[in-house]
N, C-alpha and C positions, 0 to 999 in steps of 0.2 A: 064828325071828326073834331079832334082837338086842334087848338091853334098851333101847337108845335108840330103836329103831324101835317097840317096844311102847309106850314112853312117848309118842312123838310121835303114834301112832295113837290112844291112849286120851285124849289131851288135845286132839285136833283135833275141831272141830265137823263136819268133812266126812269122808265115807267115802273110802278109798283102795283102788283095785283095781289090782293089778299085772298086767302082760301074762301071760295064761294063767291067771289066778286067777279063781275064782268066789266070790261071796258069796251066802248065803241069808239074807235079812233080811225084816222085816215092814214093809210099806208103810203109811205113816200119813197121806199126803196130799201136797199141793203148793201152791205159791204163786208168783206172778210176782215177780221181783226184777230190779234193774238188772244188766245184763251187766257183769261185772268187767273185761272187755277192751274193751268198746265201750259206754260209759255212756249213749249215745243210744238203745240198744236194750235190750229186756228178754229175760230167759231164764227158764226154769222151774227152781225149786228143789224137788226131790223130798225128802220127809221120810221117814225110816226109823227103826225101832227096832232098834238094834244093841247086843247085850249089855246091855240095860236102859237104854241112853242114846239120846236122839234125835240123829240124825246127818243130814247133808244131802248131796245130790248135785245139782250144777247141770249141766243138759244142755239144749241148745237144739234138739235133733234132733226133727223132725216125726214120724219113725218112733217115737221113744221116747214122745212125747206121745200118739200114737195107741194105743200099747200100754197106757200107764197110764190112759188114758181108760176102759178096760175093767176095770181092777183096782179092787176095793173096799178101803177103809181096813180094816186089820187082816189082809189076806191076805198070805201069804208069797210072796216072789218070789226068783228067782235071777238074778243079773247076772254075766255072764262077759265079761271083757275080752280082746280079741284084737288084737294090734298095739300100736304105740307112736306117739306124736306125731300127725302129720296122718293116719296110716294106722290109727288106733285105731277099732275097731268093737266094739259091745257086743251080746251075745246076751241076750235077755230072755225069761224063762220064768215063768209063773204056776205056783206049786207048790200042788197040791191035796193036803192031808194028811188 
């Protein structure tokens, strides 16, 4: 990673996952928030602990909601991004350590 990317990632309140990248992070909960792209709708903001900082991931997928409905706060999860743009898919895995 370059210094500017490191700076941007550490100063962002949102997690960023590149195509083919995986993140292992601790789930801290969720809340409903207005959708940033369509303010008449709501989306889910998932909250994670990343390197000691609280970071967010907004995702309106029903599949993702069903996965996190079974995850308890404090449990580690792995999120892997596959694809870009409209073809992005996420693989979700509960990590039992």
